[in-house]
C-alpha positions in Angstrom: -107.6 68.5 39.2 -105.5 65.9 40.9 -105.7 63.7 37.8 -104.6 66.6 35.6 -101.6 67.3 37.8 -100.7 63.6 37.7 -100.9 63.5 34.0 -98.6 66.6 33.8 -96.1 64.9 36.1 -96.1 61.7 34.1 -95.7 63.7 30.9 -92.7 65.5 32.5 -91.1 62.3 33.6 -91.5 60.8 30.1 -90.0 63.9 28.5 -87.0 63.9 30.9 -86.5 60.2 30.2 -86.6 60.8 26.5 -84.1 63.6 26.8 -81.7 61.5 28.8 -82.1 58.6 26.3 -81.6 61.0 23.4 -78.4 62.3 25.0 -77.1 58.8 25.4 -78.0 57.9 21.8 -76.2 61.0 20.6 -73.1 60.1 22.6 -73.2 56.6 21.1 -73.7 57.9 17.6 -70.8 60.4 18.1 -68.4 57.5 19.0 -67.1 56.2 15.8 -66.5 52.7 14.4 -63.2 51.7 13.0 -62.0 49.7 10.0 -58.2 49.3 9.9 -57.0 47.8 6.6 -53.4 46.6 6.4 -51.8 45.4 3.1 -48.7 43.2 3.0 -45.6 44.1 1.0 -47.5 46.9 -0.9 -45.1 49.6 -2.2 -45.4 53.3 -1.7 -46.2 53.9 -5.4 -48.3 50.8 -6.0 -51.6 52.7 -6.0 -53.1 55.0 -8.6 -53.5 57.7 -6.1 -49.7 57.4 -5.3 -48.6 57.6 -8.9 -48.9 54.1 -10.4 -49.9 54.2 -14.0 -49.9 50.4 -14.5 -51.8 49.0 -11.4 -55.5 49.9 -11.3 -56.8 50.6 -7.8 -60.1 52.6 -8.1 -61.4 51.7 -4.7 -58.3 52.8 -2.8 -58.2 55.9 -5.1 -61.8 56.6 -3.9 -60.7 56.3 -0.3 -57.9 58.9 -1.0 -60.4 61.1 -2.7 -62.8 61.1 0.3 -60.1 61.2 3.0 -56.6 62.3 3.7 -53.5 60.9 2.0 -50.1 60.9 3.8 -47.0 61.3 1.7 -44.6 60.5 4.5 -46.1 57.6 6.4 -43.7 55.0 7.7 -43.6 51.4 8.8 -41.6 50.8 12.0 -39.5 48.2 10.2 -38.7 47.1 6.6 -40.2 43.7 7.2 -43.6 42.5 8.3 -43.9 41.1 11.9 -42.1 44.0 13.6 -44.4 46.6 12.0 -47.4 44.6 12.9 -46.2 44.4 16.5 -45.7 48.1 16.5 -49.3 48.8 15.5 -50.6 46.5 18.2 -48.3 47.8 20.9 -47.6 51.5 20.1 -43.9 50.6 20.7 -40.9 50.4 18.4 -39.8 46.8 17.6 -36.5 47.4 19.3 -38.3 48.1 22.6 -40.4 44.9 22.3 -37.5 42.9 20.9 -39.5 42.0 17.8 -37.0 43.2 15.3 -37.3 40.6 12.5 -40.0 38.6 10.8 -41.0 35.7 12.9 -39.2 32.7 11.6 -36.0 34.5 10.5 -32.8 32.9 11.8 -31.6 33.5 15.3 -27.9 33.8 16.1 -27.8 30.1 17.2 -29.6 28.9 14.1 -28.0 30.9 11.4 -25.7 28.0 10.6 -28.5 26.6 8.4 -29.2 29.9 6.6 -27.6 31.5 3.6 -26.2 34.3 5.8 -24.2 31.8 7.9 -20.8 33.2 6.8 -21.7 36.9 6.8 -19.5 39.2 8.9 -22.1 39.5 11.6 -24.5 37.3 13.5 -28.0 38.7 13.7 -29.3 40.0 17.0 -31.6 37.7 19.0 -35.3 38.6 18.9 -38.6 37.5 20.3 -40.6 35.4 17.9 -43.9 36.3 19.6 -45.9 39.3 20.6 -45.6 39.2 24.4 -48.9 38.6 26.1 -48.0 41.2 28.7 -48.4 43.9 26.1 -51.8 45.6 26.2 -52.6 45.5 22.6 -54.7 48.1 20.7 -57.4 45.5 20.3 -57.5 44.9 24.1 -57.7 48.7 24.8 -60.6 49.0 22.3 -62.4 46.0 23.7 -62.0 47.4 27.2 -63.6 50.6 25.8 -66.7 48.8 24.7 -65.9 47.9 21.1 -66.5 44.6 19.5 -63.2 43.5 17.9 -62.6 41.5 14.8 -59.5 40.3 13.0 -59.2 38.8 9.5 -56.2 37.7 7.5 -52.5 37.7 8.3 -51.3 37.8 11.9 -47.8 36.4 12.0 -47.1 37.5 15.6 -46.6 34.2 17.3 -45.8 30.5 16.6 -48.5 28.9 18.7 -52.2 29.4 19.3 -51.7 31.1 22.7 -50.3 34.2 20.8 -52.9 34.4 18.1 -55.5 37.2 17.7 -58.2 35.7 19.9 -55.7 35.8 22.8 -54.6 39.3 22.0 -57.9 41.2 22.3 -59.9 40.1 19.3 -63.4 38.6 19.8 -63.3 37.0 16.4 -60.3 35.7 14.3 -60.7 34.7 10.7 -57.5 33.5 9.2 -54.8 34.8 11.7 -52.2 32.3 12.8 -48.5 31.7 12.7 -47.8 31.8 9.0 -46.6 34.9 7.1 -48.2 33.9 3.8 -50.9 31.7 2.3 -48.8 28.6 2.0 -51.6 26.0 2.2 -52.4 23.5 -0.6 -54.3 26.1 -2.7 -52.3 29.1 -1.5 -54.4 32.2 -2.5 -57.3 29.9 -3.5 -59.2 27.2 -1.7 -58.1 24.9 -0.1 -56.4 27.3 2.3 -55.0 24.8 4.9 -55.6 27.5 7.5 -56.7 26.4 11.0 -58.5 29.7 11.6 -60.3 29.9 8.2 -62.5 27.0 7.0 -62.4 26.3 3.3 -65.1 27.9 1.1 -66.5 26.8 -2.3 -64.1 25.6 -5.0 -62.3 28.5 -6.7 -62.8 31.0 -3.8 -60.1 33.7 -3.7 -58.6 34.7 -0.4 -58.9 38.5 -0.6 -62.5 38.2 -1.5 -63.1 35.8 1.4 -61.4 38.0 3.9 -63.5 41.0 2.8 -66.7 38.9 3.0 -65.8 37.8 6.6 -65.2 41.5 7.5 -68.6 42.4 6.0 -70.4 39.7 7.9 -68.9 41.0 11.2 -69.8 44.6 10.4 -73.4 43.6 9.5 -73.8 41.6 12.7 -72.6 44.5 14.8 -74.0 47.4 12.8 -76.0 48.7 15.8 -73.0 48.5 18.1 -69.5 49.9 18.3 -66.9 47.8 16.3 -63.2 47.7 15.6 -62.5 45.6 12.5 -58.9 44.9 11.5 -58.7 43.6 7.9 -55.1 42.4 7.4 -54.6 41.1 3.9 -52.2 38.4 3.0 -52.0 40.2 -0.4 -49.7 41.1 -2.0 -47.1 38.9 -0.3 -45.6 35.9 -2.2 -46.4 33.4 -3.6 -47.0 35.5 -6.7 -50.4 34.2 -7.8 -53.3 36.1 -9.4 -56.7 35.3 -10.8 -56.4 34.2 -14.4 -58.7 37.0 -15.7 -56.6 39.7 -14.0 -53.3 38.2 -15.0 -54.5 38.1 -18.7 -55.8 41.7 -18.4 -52.4 43.1 -17.3 -50.4 41.0 -19.7 -52.5 42.6 -22.5 -52.0 46.0 -20.9 -48.2 45.5 -20.7 -48.1 44.6 -24.3 -50.4 47.5 -25.4 -48.2 50.0 -23.5 -45.0 48.5 -24.9 -43.6 48.0 -21.4 -40.5 45.9 -20.8 -38.7 44.8 -17.6 -35.8 47.1 -16.7 -33.2 46.5 -14.0 -30.8 48.4 -11.8 -28.7 47.3 -8.8 -29.0 47.7 -5.1 -26.0 46.3 -3.3 -25.5 42.9 -4.8 -29.1 42.6 -5.9 -31.0 43.4 -9.0 -33.7 45.9 -8.4 -36.8 46.4 -10.6 -37.2 49.8 -12.2 -40.5 49.5 -14.0 -44.0 48.5 -12.8 -45.1 45.9 -15.4 -45.4 42.5 -13.6 -48.9 41.2 -14.8 -49.3 38.7 -11.9 -48.4 41.2 -9.3 -50.7 43.8 -10.9 -53.6 41.3 -10.7 -52.9 40.7 -7.0 -53.0 44.5 -6.4 -56.3 44.9 -8.2 -57.9 41.9 -6.4 -56.9 43.4 -3.1 -58.3 46.7 -4.2 -61.6 45.0 -5.2 -61.8 43.5 -1.7 -61.3 46.9 -0.1 -64.2 48.1 -2.4 -66.4 45.4 -1.0 -66.0 46.6 2.5 -66.4 50.3 1.5 -69.6 49.4 -0.3 -71.0 47.4 2.7 -70.4 50.4 5.0 -72.4 52.6 2.6 -75.1 50.0 2.1 -75.6 49.8 5.9 -75.6 53.5 6.4 -72.4 53.3 8.5 -69.9 55.1 6.2 -70.4 58.5 7.9 -69.7 57.1 11.4 -66.8 54.8 10.5 -63.1 55.8 10.4 -61.0 53.9 7.9 -57.2 53.5 8.0 -55.1 52.0 5.3 -51.4 51.3 5.1 -48.8 48.6 4.2 -46.6 46.8 6.6 -43.3 47.4 4.7 -42.1 48.5 1.3 -42.7 46.8 -2.0 -40.7 43.7 -2.9 -38.2 44.9 -5.5 -34.9 43.1 -5.0 -35.8 39.4 -4.6 -38.4 36.7 -4.7 -39.6 37.5 -8.2 -38.9 41.3 -8.0 -42.6 42.0 -8.6 -42.7 45.8 -8.2 -40.7 49.0 -8.4 -40.7 51.6 -5.7 -39.2 54.4 -7.7 -38.5 57.2 -7.1 -37.7 55.7 -3.7 -34.6 53.6 -3.2 -34.6 49.9 -2.4 -37.6 48.1 -1.1 -38.7 45.5 1.4 -35.8 44.5 3.7 -33.9 47.8 3.3 -33.7 50.8 5.5 -33.8 53.1 2.5 -37.1 54.9 1.9 -38.4 52.1 -0.5 -38.3 49.7 2.4 -40.1 51.8 5.1 -42.2 54.5 3.4 -45.8 53.3 2.9 -49.1 54.3 1.3 -51.1 55.7 4.2 -54.6 57.0 4.2 -57.2 58.0 6.7 -60.9 58.8 6.2 -62.6 60.4 9.2 -66.0 61.6 7.9 -66.7 65.2 8.9 -63.1 65.8 10.0 -60.6 65.0 7.2 -61.0 67.2 4.2 -61.9 65.1 1.2 -59.0 64.7 -1.2 -56.5 66.3 1.2 -52.8 65.5 1.3 -50.3 66.0 4.2 -46.6 65.7 4.3 -46.6 65.2 8.1 -44.2 62.4 9.0 -45.8 59.6 11.0 -44.9 56.0 11.9 -46.9 52.9 12.6 -46.5 53.2 16.4 -48.7 56.3 16.1 -51.9 54.5 15.3 -52.5 53.3 18.9 -52.8 56.7 20.6 -54.5 58.2 17.5 -57.3 55.6 17.5 -57.8 55.9 21.3 -58.1 59.7 21.0 -60.6 59.4 18.1 -62.7 56.9 20.1 -62.7 59.1 23.2 -61.0 56.4 25.2 -58.2 56.8 27.9 -54.7 57.0 26.5 -52.4 54.1 27.5 -49.2 56.1 27.9 -47.3 53.3 29.7 -48.2 51.1 26.8 -47.9 53.2 23.6 -44.6 54.7 24.7 -43.3 55.4 21.2 -46.6 56.5 19.6 -47.7 60.1 19.1 -51.3 60.9 18.2 -51.7 62.6 14.8 -55.3 63.6 15.4 -54.3 67.3 15.0 -53.0 66.5 11.4 -56.4 65.0 10.5 -58.1 68.1 11.6 -55.9 70.5 9.6 -57.9 72.4 7.0 -55.3 72.6 4.2 -55.9 70.3 1.3 -52.2 70.0 0.4 -48.9 71.3 1.5 -46.8 71.6 4.6 -48.1 70.4 8.0 -47.4 72.1 11.3 -47.3 68.7 13.0 -44.0 67.8 14.6 -43.9 64.3 16.1 -40.1 64.5 16.8 -37.5 62.0 15.6 -38.4 58.6 14.2 -36.2 55.5 14.6 -35.6 52.2 13.0 -33.4 49.3 14.2 -33.0 46.2 11.9 -30.0 44.2 13.3 -30.4 41.4 10.7 -29.6 40.4 7.2 -32.8 40.6 5.1 -33.8 38.0 2.6 -34.0 40.9 0.1 -30.3 41.9 0.5 -30.4 44.5 3.2 -27.8 44.3 6.0 -27.9 45.1 9.7 -28.4 48.8 10.4 -30.2 51.5 12.4 -31.7 54.8 11.2 -33.1 58.0 12.5 -35.2 60.6 10.7 -35.5 64.1 12.2 -37.1 66.8 10.2 -35.7 66.6 6.7 -32.6 64.7 7.7 -32.2 61.0 7.7 -29.1 59.1 8.9 -28.5 55.4 8.4 -25.7 53.5 10.2 -24.6 50.2 8.8 -23.1 47.8 11.4 -21.2 45.5 9.0 -18.7 48.1 7.8 -19.5 50.9 10.4 -20.5 53.2 7.6 -22.8 56.2 7.9 -25.1 57.7 5.3 -26.9 61.1 5.6 -29.6 62.3 3.3 -31.6 65.5 3.0 -35.0 64.0 2.1 -36.5 67.4 1.2 -34.2 67.6 -1.8 -33.2 63.9 -2.3 -36.0 61.5 -1.7 -34.2 59.1 -3.9 -31.3 58.9 -1.4 -28.7 59.3 -4.1 -26.5 62.0 -2.5 -24.8 60.9 0.7 -23.9 64.1 2.6 -22.1 62.4 5.5 -18.7 63.7 4.5 -19.9 67.3 3.9 -22.2 67.6 7.0 -20.1 66.2 9.9 -21.9 68.3 12.6 -25.3 67.0 11.5 -24.0 63.4 11.4 -22.6 63.7 14.9 -25.8 65.2 16.3 -28.0 62.5 14.7 -25.7 59.7 15.6 -25.6 60.8 19.3 -29.4 60.9 19.3 -29.7 57.5 17.6 -27.1 56.0 20.0 -29.0 57.4 23.0 -32.3 56.0 21.7 -30.8 52.5 21.1 -29.5 52.5 24.7 -32.8 53.7 26.1 -34.8 50.9 24.5 -32.1 48.3 25.3 -31.8 47.4 21.6 -30.2 44.1 20.8 -27.2 44.3 18.6 -25.6 42.0 16.0 -22.2 40.5 16.9 -19.1 39.4 15.1 -19.6 36.0 13.4 -16.8 33.5 14.2 -17.6 31.5 11.1 -16.8 34.6 8.9 -13.6 35.2 10.8 -12.5 31.6 10.4 -13.4 31.7 6.7 -11.3 34.9 6.3 -8.3 33.3 8.0 -8.6 30.2 5.8 -8.7 32.4 2.7 -5.7 34.3 3.8 -3.7 31.1 4.3 
């Protein structure tokens, strides 16, 4: 009898232990993995699922078909480094003083730049992501996630600011450079101190996807946060020969020809038909497909949340003018929609409705609190001061149409002359209204984006009350974040006086 009672007691203890273990396993399984994919210089309409009929992107189209597509997702800046900093910090670039791409001229070095005689000197900015910032990667690592980075970093000039010192356990390819400028550029040899060379002929997008897959495979039974940050489709314009030939034939078969308009003093491309750029887009898409396939192969797809966006608009007004952002105006380096509105997709299995679309306005600062909320980790409100979680948007049941989400006003501050022709300015979007203030000539533009996404009809003269309200809000925000401003350029004033004489 005593033995029988002992056996019953042992059985009960085993059952209780199994239940507790099961509960823990259930909790772990419920906590998702993350793959964040960031493209470089990819325009809003550069994907098939966003309307391109020339570029072929079946894998990203598949991501859109199985997740949620945002039609009004924004980068925090029209150039790369500031947007990348905003994702890592949850703060606007004006607040962190990272307002231009790292390497752009400072006010005391502009004398050696083509903008040296412009009316304004650019604002000073930090050429590094401050180590005092608690990055998204650091917050994820603190929450028990294994963290991985592959590709373009461009957030600091020296090793102390690179990914492995900003919260990432592994860094494959992230350093100071903003493009693949080694001996082979997009092909081996890379000349990258954080990415050893592969076999002859290896292509960079393929390699970065392979490194990401290796990390995922090694940590498939653990929680992971993988950040795949492509160098594609940034210059230099260089594609695989087979893909360039494919799109040259496609261009000829469709009878497409280059067409041009003007944006300021620059030519702007009006037709997507650049064979080399198209090959770069497809190669990047194939690399995305490799990662999606690996997640499915390992049985991880249903417990992995995937994000995709670009760091700024497509390059349309300089450096080869490889793409068109129409119907959006302008492109990289401009505060018009073509410079800041991005392809933006999220797949959250079991939550986002497959093939759904939302018009909820969101900006790159919003990833930080959103990902923490998804992971069930504590929010870092002192850190992601400018980010707003859009988890509620992802849970909306509609498959298309208006969203009830209201994140409040969004702001941009770019007090610099862009290589692509843009000039110093600030902008605010609130609801359907967008105001841009240009510092060089103190000019204001106002657009109703619900009726005029092309930004053709400046309503500043006919809507003075709206201009005043938005300008006051923009000015208050600039003061609140201690935004650095451009200043009059003595060289320009001297040149003007000499011309007058």
